[in-house]
N, C-alpha and C positions, 0 to 999 in steps of 0.2 A: 401830277398830283402826288401834291405833296411825303412823304413818308413820316411814318409815328415816332418822335422822341419824346421819349419818355421825361427828357427834365423840363420843359412844357408841358405838360399836360395838363389840361382847367379841367372845370370841375362846373357844369348848367348846373346853376338856381334853379330848378329847377323838376318838373312832375311826368315822368313817363304812365302816360295810362297804358295796361296793359286787362282790363274787365273781360276783354274776348276771350281773353284765354282763360285768363282764373272762370270763365264763364262754364268754358269746353270743359273746364277740367273736371267740375264738380263746385267749384269752392263756393258761392254764392247759388246754390242752388238752384239754377238756370234767371235768376230774377237779377233786376237792376238793382242797382246803388250799393254802396259801400262801406256804411259809415262803423263806425266802432261800435263795438259788438257792446249792452254793458256786463262787466264785470260781476258785482254787485259787491266788489271794494268800493263806489264811491269815485270820485279822482283818484282813485291810489293806482296806479297803470300796474299791472303783472311785470317782471323781467322775464323776457321772452324765452330766454339760456337758462334759467333755472323751471320754467314749466319746462321745456326739452326735454333736462335731465330729468326729471319725474312724474316724466308720463312713463308710462309703457307702449313697446317696439310698436310702432303704429303705421299701415298703408298712409303716405303723406304725398298731398297733388302733387304731380313732376314739377310742375308751375313752381316752386316752394324751393328745387331743390337747386343750390347750385352747380350745373354742369363739371366741374373741375374737381369739386371735394367727394360732392354729391352727397350734402351734408344741406340742414335747410338752412336759407340766407335769414339774418338777421340784420343784416345793415347791399338791399340787392344796390346795385347801380349799372345803370344800361350805356354802354360804349355806339355808336352809331352805326352799326350793324346790326340793329337792335336785339342782340343777345344780354341777356341781362347774368349777373353776376355779382358772388358776395367778396366788395368791397374788397378785403384781407384776399384773398384765393388772388383777383387778376392784379393786384399790387405788385402780388409775389412772381406771377406771370410776368409782371412787364419788368421787374427788375432780377431776374433774370435774359433778359436782353430780346423780349422777346417783342414783335412789333405786330402784332395779328393776331386777330382776334380765334381765343384758342377752341370753340366748336366750330368756323366755318374756314377758316385759318388764311381768314381775307388780307391782305396790308389791310392798316384802318385808314380811312385818306383824312379822318375829325382825331384828333387826339383827349374830346373831352369824356369825360366821365359823366353820366345826370343820376343822380341819383331817386332811383322808381321810388315814390313812397307810396301811394296808391300803393304795388305790391309788397310794402311793407308794414300797413296797414291790414290788406289785408291779412298776410302771414299773422301778425301776432293777433288778429281776429278769430282768425283761427284752428289756432295752439290752445286764447283763453278758453273756448266752448268744451273746447275734451279735458284740456286743466279741473274746469270748475263743473263740469260734469264728474270726473274722477274725482274730484274733493265733494261732489252731491254725495259721488256710492260709499266711500268709503264713511262718512257722516252717519249716511242707512244702515250700513256695517257696522259700524259700530253700535246705534242701536241699538238695532235688534242683536245682537247676540250678549246684550251685556239684559234684554230681555228674556234672553234666552236662558241666559245664566241664573236670572232671578230667578224666571218660573220652578228653574231642576230642582230650588229649595223645594218645593211646595207638587208637587205635580210627576204621579208615578203611573205604574202599569204601560199602556198603550203610550198615555200623553208624552211617557217620558222617554219610551223610543221611539217617535213621532218628533222631541224637541233634541236628541242627542242627534239623532238623522240628522235634521235640515243644519245642526252645529257642526259636521262635520262636513259639508259638503259646502259651509261659508269655508272656511279655513284652510280648505285647498284648494280656493281659488283664489280667498284675500289674504293680501300677509296682513295692511289691517286687523283684519277678524284672531286674525293669531296673537299682533300684540295686545288685544282688547280684551280678551281670554284670560292673558298670563298675567297684565296691570288689572286683572279686576279678581282677582285667586282664584279661579277660574279652575288653575290646575288639580289644586284640592280639593275644589267640588268635587271634578269631574273625579276623578282617583278612589274621594271614597264613595263612590259609587259603584263598585267591585268586590263583593263580597263576599262571604258562604252565601246566601239568598239571591247573588246575580243572578238571574235569567240571562240565558243566555242568547238572546236579542239583545239585551240593555249591554253584555259585554261585547259585545260584538261592537257596539256602534260609539262605546268606551273606549273602544281601543282601535276604533278609526276614529277616533278626535287626540287622542294624546300623539298620537304615532307621527304624526303634523306638524306640533310643538316645539317646540326651543324647553328642552326641560331643566329645570338645574337640579342640583346633585338632593336637597332635601326629598325632590320631587322623586328619583330617579331612586332612594333608599327606601322613601316610604313602598314605592312598587315590587322593588325586591321581598318583599316578607316574603314568604312560602304560602300562603295561602292564593295572596294574589298570582307568583309568579304562577302554583299548580292550577288554575283558574284560568290564565293564559296558554298557558298546556293543554285543555281540555278543551277550551274554544281553537287547538287550531288545529287538533283533531279532529273535528265535529265540524268546523263552522265552511263556509262559502272561501273559492280559490281565492279572492279578494280577503277574505279577512284570516285566511293563516299568512299570507304575504303579510302583513300587516302585523298580524301577533309576534310574523319570523323579527319583521325590524321595529317593530316595540323591544321585542326579547334585545335584540341588538347593540337597540339605544342603551342599555339597561345594562350591561354586563361593558362592553366596549370600553375600556380603559380605567374598570373596577377591578380590585382583589374582590370577585364574588364568590361567598360559597357556592361551592362547584356542584353539592352537596342537594344545596337545592332548587339552583335550575337545570343541571343533564340529569334532567333526572330519564330514566328510561323511551318514560310515553315520552319525553320532548322530542330523544336523540329519532325513535319511532318515527312521530309527526315529519319529523324531517327526510326524514330519507322516503320518506309515501312525496314529499312535496316536490325534492331534487329526481326522483325520478318520471313526476309529470309530468316530461317533454314541451309538450300542445300550454304552455306556460312558462314562458322562458324568465319572465320575469319572478318565476316562487321560484326557477330553480336555479340563478343569481342571490334571490335573498339567504334563500335556504344553505346551500356554500357556502355562503362569509358568517351565516350563523357558525358551524358545524368545525368551521374552521381556527374561530374565535372560543367554541368551542375544546373544543379537540389543541389551542396549542399549551392545555391547566396540564399538566399531567396527569390527574387520577384519573380523568375522564377519560382517559383512551383508550384502554380495559372494557369500562362497560359498553363504548361504539365499536369497542371488538367483536363483543358476546353479545349484540344481539345480530349480530351477519353484515353489517357493513361493510368490511373490505369487498368483498366479489361483487355489492352490489353498485358497491365504489367503482371499482376494474372493468363493473361489464357496460355504463355507463360511457365509456371513454371517448369510445369510437363517431359516435354522433355527437359528441360533445364543440359549442366554436374555443375560441384561444383562452378567452378568460375564461366560462368554465372550468376548461381543460388545468392550465395552471392552477385554476381552486381544488380540483382534484386530487391532481398530483400533490399540491402542498399539503392537505391530509392524511392520502398515502403516508408523507415522507414522515410527517408526526407521526404516526400509526407502525411504522416501523424500526420505533425506536423504545419499542417496548419485544418483548420474547411476541408477546403474545400476536400483538401488530405483524413482526416476521412472517409467524409461524402460518399464520392467514394465508398473509399477504403468499407462500408457499406454495397454502393449499390447493391455490385459485387457480387453473388450469392458464385461466385467459391473461392472471399477469404479466408475465413474461414475455405472448405472442406483440399484446396491445403496449405495452411498457416501450419495450426495443423498438416499436413502430414509432414510437414520438420521433426517435433522437434525429438528431439536425431536421427536422419537420414545422413545426408550429412556430418557436420562438428557442431563442439561448435560454431562459430563462425555466423553459418547459425541458430543455437537452440537461439538465443542470438537475433538477425534481428527478425529473425521472431516471438518471444515473446515478445518486444518491436513493433510490430504489431500491435499483439494478444492485450494487454493490453491498444491501444492507445484508436481502435478500439467498444472494451470493455466499458472503460470506458465510450467511448463516448455515445455508447447508451448498456448500462447493461441489460437491459428486452428484447432487439429485440436479441442482440450478443449471450448472454452468455449463454440461450438456444441452441441457434446453434452451439455456441465453444463445449460444452459436450456435444450435438448428431454426432458429428463428431469426439469424443473420446476423447479431450481434457483433460478430470483430472488425466485421466491414463497416459497422454502422460506428464503429467505437475508433477507423482508423479515418473516416470520415472528419471527426470532429477532434485528430490527433494532428489531420494535414488542415482544418481550416481557419480561419483568425476570432476562434473564439479567448479563452480569457484563461492565460497560464492555468488555475486552479482545477479546471474543467478538459485541459488537454492532460496535465500528467495526472484526475482519476478516470481518464480513459484509459491513462496505461498502465495503470495499474490492474484494475479492472479484466483486459485484455490478458494481463497475466496470470488474473487470477482463473481465467477461463483459460489456461493453455497447458496448466502443468499437468492439466487428466490427460493427458496426447504428447506423443512422439509430433516435433516441424513439421513431418512430413505428414503426416494425417490431421493435424491440425493445418494447413493452408489446406488442402483438400477440404474439409470441411466447414472452409471459408470459405468454398468459394470464390476464393479471386482471383484477378487476373494475374499475367506474367507480368507487365510492369511495376504492380504494387508486389507483384511476392520479390 
């Protein structure tokens, strides 16, 4: 039996019929025939590569997949073993010196590659069907969106609510719908529906649409008007959980990266509403959205005292034990920002859970959490060393700091840990400090 020689590879000009496999995989729906499906583009043949790129991910029949790349085949060829591969992939396999079939690992007794024209036609027909169906859906969606936008100029009451609800559902699912709204002046039209006489139902749907769109600077500036922000805050405090999350995300979109007027956005009503949202652990998406917005708002210094004054510090501290790493970092970041003000440091000191909860986070969740926790502990221990340092030591801070110092953390963390350890030891003799730390003889 002759060994496979790449240099003598031959290509047979014939078809490999693979209809049985195709039928089994449901490609032809169990029926006979494999003619090319009408594309609606006359004699113009759709480009297979373009169709695959534009289509959303979907389950593709296994018979269309190259066993080497696990991608749909464009130019399938069949070896003497009966296995079919994408031409470029099998040629690369041969170029590496292999003389076997990649799937069966049999030595090749025939060096020919046969173009599988039937399979190629099936692949193209299947993707053409999917592609044209997608295009048809897109055209239908675009037409319906334009119709809804036109209707919104005329209708009122419950009809307006229903139209907005349908538009919200469409833009949540279809990228073409979002593009159509933007290109047809929909953002301005929908934003104009937010006003002093807007009903709660209309406001909820308007916000649900806007949060799914790419807003330009002019649209964001319009939505940042005090009256519209006030309406969003009212809806956030009174709406369903989905509406609360949409309001939170929309306000976040409007103020992130902009020099917003903090007195217009960060009202006490908004801060209280966000605190309620982040405390609702039944809805993790709401917790994340709320904490992200609070972090953005607290990055503006004039807002921090207002947030402290609504009792934010103890409420956030009590959340710490049950949070995942993502939310934990957000809470610690907010508390660190609040600790930069005297009022924030006082609130942290007065909360009995601050030191125990924060000390536990050192070397536990992530290096970033450790860094934020250290910063908070440093602020309050520096603020009231006699009271807080002893509480921190009793909570096991010294042993945690020694772990940080001996770990592979960055030098800044180690330096801050050493400074905090020194600060905590000032009120003790060496012997008493070591005994209070409950350190082992080795660490001593």
